VOTOR-716344 format. One record per residue: chain; x, y, z of N, C-alpha, C in turn. Coordinates in steps of 0.02 Angstrom, whole numbers, padded with zeros to 5 digits, m for minus. Example, Ala and Ser with C-alpha at 12.3 -4.5 7.8 and 13.67 -1.06 7.14 Angstrom:
2
c:nu:nv:nw:cau:cav:caw:cu:cv:cw
A:00660:m00284:00390:00615:m00225:00390:00660:m00165:00390
A:00642:m00112:00354:00684:m00053:00357:00645:00002:00394
END
This chain:
235
c:nu:nv:nw:cau:cav:caw:cu:cv:cw
A:m00688:00534:m01221:m00729:00490:m01179:m00781:00532:m01142
A:m00842:00507:m01139:m00895:00539:m01102:m00881:00530:m01028
A:m00862:00586:m00994:m00843:00580:m00924:m00901:00558:m00880
A:m00962:00571:m00902:m01020:00551:m00862:m01028:00475:m00859
A:m00994:00439:m00906:m01000:00366:m00908:m00943:00331:m00872
A:m00896:00369:m00844:m00841:00338:m00807:m00868:00314:m00740
A:m00861:00250:m00723:m00889:00224:m00660:m00851:00250:m00600
A:m00888:00258:m00544:m00855:00278:m00482:m00808:00224:m00458
A:m00824:00161:m00471:m00780:00106:m00453:m00784:00053:m00508
A:m00727:00022:m00522:m00722:m00027:m00575:m00723:m00097:m00545
A:m00779:m00133:m00549:m00784:m00200:m00518:m00739:m00251:m00552
A:m00714:m00236:m00611:m00672:m00286:m00646:m00601:m00289:m00618
A:m00582:m00243:m00574:m00515:m00245:m00545:m00516:m00254:m00470
A:m00574:m00246:m00437:m00576:m00250:m00365:m00581:m00322:m00340
A:m00543:m00339:m00287:m00545:m00408:m00261:m00611:m00423:m00227
A:m00634:m00486:m00230:m00695:m00504:m00195:m00682:m00509:m00120
A:m00734:m00500:m00081:m00726:m00506:m00008:m00716:m00579:00012
A:m00742:m00625:m00028:m00734:m00697:m00014:m00692:m00728:m00069
A:m00634:m00754:m00050:m00590:m00788:m00097:m00564:m00850:m00060
A:m00596:m00909:m00070:m00581:m00968:m00029:m00507:m00987:m00025
A:m00468:m00975:m00079:m00398:m00991:m00076:m00361:m00949:m00024
A:m00388:m00891:m00008:m00361:m00849:00046:m00405:m00865:00106
A:m00382:m00911:00149:m00426:m00946:00196:m00460:m00900:00246
A:m00428:m00848:00268:m00459:m00806:00319:m00520:m00769:00293
A:m00527:m00761:00227:m00587:m00727:00201:m00649:m00770:00211
A:m00640:m00836:00215:m00697:m00880:00227:m00729:m00864:00294
A:m00688:m00846:00343:m00713:m00831:00410:m00738:m00760:00417
A:m00709:m00713:00380:m00725:m00642:00392:m00768:m00610:00339
A:m00776:m00642:00281:m00815:m00611:00228:m00889:m00607:00248
A:m00922:m00552:00234:m00993:m00546:00253:m01037:m00595:00215
A:m01087:m00621:00249:m01134:m00667:00218:m01201:m00634:00201
A:m01210:m00571:00222:m01270:m00533:00208:m01250:m00469:00172
A:m01297:m00438:00136:m01282:m00374:00103:m01256:m00322:00153
A:m01209:m00282:00132:m01181:m00232:00176:m01231:m00177:00191
A:m01229:m00151:00252:m01270:m00095:00272:m01224:m00035:00283
A:m01236:00018:00247:m01194:00078:00252:m01227:00130:00296
A:m01192:00148:00350:m01217:00200:00395:m01206:00269:00365
A:m01253:00312:00375:m01246:00381:00352:m01193:00415:00393
A:m01146:00448:00360:m01092:00482:00394:m01118:00543:00432
A:m01093:00552:00492:m01112:00610:00532:m01074:00672:00510
A:m01097:00729:00533:m01064:00792:00516:m00993:00793:00543
A:m00984:00766:00604:m00917:00765:00634:m00869:00721:00594
A:m00894:00666:00568:m00852:00622:00527:m00832:00656:00462
A:m00876:00694:00433:m00863:00726:00369:m00819:00788:00375
A:m00814:00817:00435:m00778:00879:00441:m00712:00872:00479
A:m00697:00815:00506:m00634:00809:00543:m00617:00737:00561
A:m00553:00724:00576:m00499:00772:00567:m00482:00783:00493
A:m00465:00843:00475:m00445:00859:00407:m00369:00858:00403
A:m00342:00836:00346:m00270:00826:00340:m00235:00881:00299
A:m00271:00932:00277:m00240:00983:00236:m00183:01019:00271
A:m00189:01027:00337:m00137:01062:00375:m00102:01014:00423
A:m00106:00950:00409:m00078:00899:00453:m00002:00906:00456
A:00025:00901:00517:00097:00910:00526:00134:00844:00517
A:00180:00843:00468:00222:00785:00455:00293:00801:00477
A:00323:00757:00517:00392:00768:00538:00439:00759:00479
A:00497:00793:00480:00542:00792:00422:00565:00723:00400
A:00570:00675:00446:00594:00608:00428:00538:00556:00426
A:00475:00576:00431:00421:00527:00430:00419:00486:00366
A:00441:00516:00311:00438:00482:00246:00500:00439:00233
A:00550:00443:00277:00613:00408:00266:00621:00352:00317
A:00602:00291:00298:00605:00235:00343:00676:00211:00355
A:00724:00236:00316:00794:00219:00328:00825:00261:00383
A:00789:00314:00404:00817:00359:00454:00770:00375:00512
A:00705:00358:00505:00658:00381:00556:00659:00338:00620
A:00701:00286:00622:00705:00246:00683:00777:00224:00698
A:00825:00259:00672:00895:00240:00682:00914:00247:00756
A:00945:00194:00783:00970:00196:00851:01045:00186:00853
A:01069:00136:00818:01140:00120:00821:01175:00119:00753
A:01137:00133:00700:01167:00130:00633:01113:00125:00580
A:01134:00113:00519:01088:00108:00463:01050:00042:00465
A:00987:00041:00441:00951:m00022:00437:00983:m00067:00384
A:00974:m00132:00393:01002:m00181:00347:00955:m00190:00288
A:00984:m00204:00229:00943:m00219:00171:00956:m00172:00113
A:00921:m00184:00059:00928:m00145:m00003:00886:m00082:00001
A:00918:m00024:m00002:00881:00039:00001:00843:00051:m00065
A:00782:00075:m00059:00742:00090:m00118:00706:00157:m00107
A:00687:00188:m00163:00644:00247:m00164:00579:00227:m00197
A:00523:00240:m00163:00457:00226:m00191:00421:00292:m00199
A:00401:00306:m00261:00366:00370:m00273:00308:00357:m00321
A:00265:00407:m00327:00209:00400:m00373:00163:00459:m00367
A:00105:00452:m00398:00055:00506:m00400:m00013:00477:m00380
A:m00050:00515:m00340:m00119:00498:m00322:m00165:00537:m00368
A:m00210:00501:m00403:m00253:00533:m00453:m00325:00512:m00446
A:m00371:00554:m00472:m00441:00534:m00476:m00455:00499:m00542
A:m00518:00486:m00557:m00536:00449:m00617:m00522:00486:m00681
A:m00510:00552:m00677:m00496:00592:m00736:m00421:00606:m00743
A:m00380:00577:m00701:m00309:00589:m00703:m00288:00653:m00668
A:m00334:00685:m00632:m00317:00746:m00596:m00283:00728:m00530
A:m00232:00766:m00510:m00196:00750:m00449:m00238:00760:m00387
A:m00225:00720:m00336:m00258:00726:m00271:m00207:00755:m00222
A:m00211:00819:m00205:m00164:00848:m00157:m00185:00834:m00085
A:m00138:00841:m00039:m00152:00838:00032:m00184:00772:00055
A:m00167:00718:00021:m00188:00652:00045:m00136:00626:00094
A:m00158:00601:00151:m00112:00572:00199:m00099:00500:00179
A:m00036:00484:00166:m00016:00418:00143:00027:00386:00197
A:00007:00327:00220:00046:00290:00269:00067:00223:00239
A:00126:00199:00257:00148:00134:00235:00173:00094:00294
A:00169:00028:00288:00200:m00017:00337:00222:m00079:00300
A:00275:m00112:00327:00305:m00167:00290:00350:m00209:00336
A:00368:m00268:00311:00418:m00309:00345:00487:m00282:00332
A:00535:m00302:00373:00604:m00282:00362:00636:m00325:00307
A:00700:m00317:00296:00734:m00353:00243:00734:m00429:00253
A:00724:m00451:00317:00722:m00522:00332:00651:m00550:00328
A:00603:m00507:00315:00534:m00530:00310:00498:m00533:00377
A:00514:m00487:00422:00481:m00487:00487:00455:m00417:00504
A:00394:m00415:00533:00364:m00353:00555:00382:m00339:00628
A:00384:m00276:00646:00391:m00257:00716:00322:m00259:00747
A:00300:m00318:00765:00234:m00328:00794:00235:m00392:00835
A:00204:m00390:00893:00206:m00447:00938:00174:m00510:00908
A:00128:m00502:00861:00095:m00560:00830:00142:m00595:00782
A:00190:m00559:00754:00237:m00588:00706:00291:m00627:00744
A:00287:m00692:00742:00336:m00735:00775:00378:m00774:00724
A:00382:m00748:00663:00424:m00778:00611:00496:m00783:00636
A:00528:m00840:00624:00596:m00851:00647:00645:m00815:00602
A:00643:m00749:00606:00689:m00705:00568:00707:m00647:00613
A:00766:m00617:00604:00788:m00565:00650:00750:m00499:00641
A:00741:m00465:00697:00718:m00397:00696:00778:m00351:00684
A:00764:m00292:00657:00816:m00243:00644:00804:m00184:00691
A:00848:m00172:00740:00837:m00117:00787:00835:m00048:00755
A:00859:m00043:00693:00860:00021:00658:00806:00027:00605
A:00755:m00017:00609:00703:m00014:00559:00636:m00033:00591
A:00591:00016:00594:00524:00004:00621:00474:m00018:00568
A:00487:00001:00505:00444:m00020:00451:00379:00018:00444
A:00377:00080:00468:00318:00122:00460:00339:00193:00439
A:00297:00225:00400:00311:00294:00379:00249:00327:00353
A:00252:00392:00342:00195:00429:00316:00219:00493:00282
A:00177:00518:00237:00190:00582:00204:00125:00608:00177
A:00127:00670:00152:00069:00701:00120:00084:00708:00046
A:00034:00697:00004:00042:00711:m00067:00047:00787:m00077
A:00089:00808:m00125:00098:00879:m00137:00042:00906:m00181
A:00050:00968:m00205:m00003:01000:m00245:m00016:00963:m00310
A:00034:00925:m00335:00026:00887:m00396:00009:00814:m00383
A:m00007:00797:m00320:m00025:00729:m00303:00033:00682:m00294
A:00094:00708:m00294:00154:00665:m00290:00171:00648:m00218
A:00201:00589:m00210:00226:00568:m00144:00293:00533:m00154
A:00332:00525:m00100:00395:00489:m00103:00413:00461:m00035
A:00437:00398:m00035:00463:00366:00025:00532:00338:00011
A:00575:00341:00062:00637:00304:00063:00629:00246:00111
A:00648:00186:00090:00639:00129:00134:00686:00072:00115
A:00676:00014:00144:00714:m00046:00130:00669:m00095:00093
A:00695:m00129:00043:00654:m00178:00008:00635:m00234:00056
A:00571:m00246:00066:00550:m00296:00115:00565:m00367:00092
A:00575:m00411:00140:00586:m00481:00124:00521:m00520:00120
A:00523:m00576:00086:00466:m00623:00086:00463:m00657:00154
A:00404:m00683:00171:00397:m00718:00235:00344:m00773:00230
A:00350:m00825:00271:00301:m00878:00271:00238:m00857:00309
A:00181:m00886:00288:00119:m00874:00325:00078:m00939:00323
A:00030:m00944:00367:m00003:m01009:00378:m00063:m01024:00335
A:m00068:m00992:00277:m00127:m01002:00235:m00131:m01073:00207
A:m00075:m01102:00187:m00073:m01170:00160:m00001:m01195:00166
A:00010:m01257:00146:00076:m01287:00153:00128:m01248:00112
A:00181:m01229:00146:00237:m01194:00114:00215:m01128:00081
A:00171:m01093:00115:00146:m01029:00088:00194:m00973:00107
A:00211:m00931:00058:00255:m00873:00068:00223:m00812:00036
A:00225:m00756:00072:00201:m00694:00043:00256:m00662:00000
A:00238:m00636:m00058:00287:m00600:m00098:00309:m00537:m00062
A:00364:m00508:m00085:00386:m00443:m00058:00332:m00391:m00073
A:00313:m00354:m00022:00259:m00305:m00032:00263:m00250:00020
A:00231:m00194:00004:00224:m00138:00050:00150:m00121:00055
A:00125:m00113:00116:00055:m00094:00127:00049:m00018:00122
A:m00004:00005:00089:m00019:00076:00082:m00088:00091:00112
A:m00092:00145:00148:m00156:00171:00173:m00162:00244:00150
A:m00218:00262:00120:m00230:00330:00097:m00290:00360:00133
A:m00281:00419:00161:m00336:00457:00189:m00348:00518:00146
A:m00412:00532:00134:m00431:00591:00095:m00442:00651:00141
A:m00497:00686:00130:m00509:00748:00166:m00525:00736:00240
A:m00547:00675:00257:m00562:00661:00327:m00551:00587:00341
A:m00557:00567:00404:m00536:00501:00426:m00582:00445:00400
A:m00641:00462:00375:m00687:00411:00350:m00669:00390:00278
A:m00623:00424:00246:m00609:00411:00175:m00544:00372:00166
A:m00538:00317:00202:m00476:00278:00201:m00480:00222:00149
A:m00426:00214:00110:m00418:00159:00064:m00353:00123:00079
A:m00353:00057:00072:m00294:00016:00090:m00278:m00030:00031
A:m00213:m00035:00014:m00192:m00079:m00040:m00122:m00104:m00026
A:m00095:m00145:m00072:m00028:m00171:m00067:00009:m00159:m00132
A:00073:m00143:m00127:00116:m00134:m00185:00165:m00193:m00189
A:00171:m00222:m00249:00217:m00278:m00260:00274:m00256:m00306
A:00323:m00300:m00314:00382:m00283:m00353:00384:m00324:m00417
A:00408:m00295:m00472:00409:m00331:m00536:00456:m00391:m00533
A:00434:m00445:m00566:00475:m00505:m00573:00477:m00549:m00511
A:00436:m00536:m00461:00438:m00577:m00401:00412:m00647:m00417
A:00451:m00700:m00405:00430:m00768:m00423:00374:m00795:m00379
A:00359:m00761:m00322:00306:m00785:m00278:00236:m00760:m00299
A:00233:m00711:m00343:00168:m00683:m00362:00120:m00736:m00390
A:00142:m00782:m00433:00095:m00831:m00460:00072:m00883:m00408
A:00099:m00880:m00348:00082:m00929:m00296:00046:m00897:m00237
A:00032:m00833:m00240:00005:m00797:m00183:m00071:m00788:m00188
A:m00110:m00819:m00143:m00183:m00813:m00149:m00210:m00742:m00140
A:m00174:m00700:m00102:m00198:m00631:m00094:m00192:m00594:m00160
A:m00134:m00599:m00192:m00124:m00567:m00257:m00171:m00597:m00309
A:m00177:m00664:m00310:m00220:m00697:m00359:m00294:m00686:m00346
A:m00311:m00663:m00285:m00380:m00648:m00270:m00404:m00585:m00305
A:m00358:m00545:m00331:m00376:m00486:m00371:m00389:m00508:m00443
A:m00443:m00485:m00474:m00455:m00503:m00544:m00393:m00490:m00587
A:m00384:m00532:m00638:m00323:m00528:m00678:m00310:m00459:m00706
A:m00363:m00424:m00726:m00353:m00357:m00755:m00329:m00307:m00704
A:m00337:m00322:m00639:m00315:m00275:m00588:m00247:m00290:m00559
A:m00220:m00350:m00572:m00157:m00370:m00540:m00099:m00326:m00562
A:m00097:m00309:m00626:m00042:m00268:m00651:m00041:m00200:m00619
A:m00098:m00177:m00593:m00103:m00111:m00562:m00072:m00111:m00492
A:m00057:m00170:m00465:m00028:m00176:m00399:00048:m00186:m00402
A:00075:m00194:m00461:00147:m00206:m00469:00182:m00141:m00487
A:00229:m00121:m00447:00266:m00060:m00460:00310:m00068:m00522
A:00335:m00013:m00547:00380:m00013:m00604:00449:00012:m00583
A:00501:m00024:m00604:00568:00001:m00591:00577:00068:m00627
A:00606:00116:m00593:00612:00184:m00619:00684:00207:m00613
A:00721:00205:m00668:00791:00227:m00667:00797:00302:m00655
A:00747:00340:m00676:00750:00413:m00669:00749:00434:m00595
A:00713:00396:m00554:00709:00413:m00483:00763:00377:m00443
A:00795:00327:m00473:00850:00292:m00441:00906:00340:m00424
A:00933:00337:m00364:00985:00383:m00342:01053:00349:m00346
A:01099:00376:m00385:01164:00345:m00394:01199:00330:m00328
A:01225:00269:m00324:01264:00246:m00266:01223:00243:m00202
A:01156:00249:m00208:01116:00250:m00146:01056:00203:m00147
A:01010:00211:m00194:00947:00174:m00190:00915:00165:m00259
A:00886:00106:m00271:00847:00093:m00331:00778:00125:m00325
A:00750:00147:m00381:00686:00181:m00381:00629:00139:m00409
A:00570:00145:m00379:00510:00111:m00403:00453:00161:m00405
A:00411:00156:m00457:00354:00200:m00463:00289:00161:m00452
A:00245:00190:m00411:00181:00158:m00396:00128:00213:m00393
A:00092:00223:m00448:00037:00271:m00451:m00026:00238:m00424
A:m00070:00279:m00396:m00134:00253:m00371:m00191:00296:m00398
A:m00241:00262:m00426:m00300:00294:m00453:m00359:00276:m00408
A:m00396:00326:m00384:m00445:00314:m00332:m00512:00288:m00357
A:m00529:00303:m00420:m00595:00283:m00446:m00590:00271:m00521
A:m00644:00244:m00550:m00650:00240:m00622:m00608:00185:m00653
A:m00598:00191:m00720:m00557:00142:m00756:m00485:00146:m00733
A:m00452:00089:m00731:m00383:00084:m00706:m00379:00102:m00632
A:m00434:00097:m00597:m00435:00109:m00525:m00391:00058:m00490
A:m00350:00080:m00443:m00308:00035:m00405:m00352:m00012:m00363
A:m00338:m00077:m00364:m00375:m00123:m00320:m00363:m00107:m00247
A:m00417:m00099:m00209:m00412:m00084:m00138:m00444:m00140:m00097
A:m00416:m00155:m00039:m00440:m00209:00002:m00507:m00193:00035
A:m00520:m00130:00044:m00581:m00110:00081:m00629:m00070:00038
A:m00625:m00079:m00029:m00671:m00043:m00073:m00742:m00069:m00062
END
């Protein structure tokens, strides 16, 4: 393949900013062409994450907030690789995740879903990709939850991902879903992604990373640009 012809971004997989079935986009989607501000030198040079300090348990959501015992729910391992458009690994990327607990509730004052909070689960974590672009999180499989988009609307089980590159201006945000979730065909956010991009948001069950007697494994690779680019919410 002629590498010079690989697009920086693949519009066939990226979600539109306006998707009427996802009602809040009607209010927040821009109505005029976007204006891109030129990045300043300070923005381009810092903060840099190559030497960023990660605490030993930041990547383990089953242990990074324990107060009185283990968090409730199904333990899972989520791992994958961060790559560019040529399949080359992206090292030293700061990866953050946040999610609902096993009952489908976030630790956030805005979330008033009638489901219990878990005192041993905050639902946030972070790690750095290694020299080969690999990352790994231990967490609890999140629950589905209702939301007010339409009558009887429920969000599928999902984990939010945020990726930072060399500096704070290079942030990308996406969501990871689980295979076989019956709510996927009914979710306007998932369906707002072009059909060719939806499969790129669904993780794969991974028996090789599954830990005996402890946690099921899921693989979720992310491609930053080009063909097979992961759909991002803020591309």
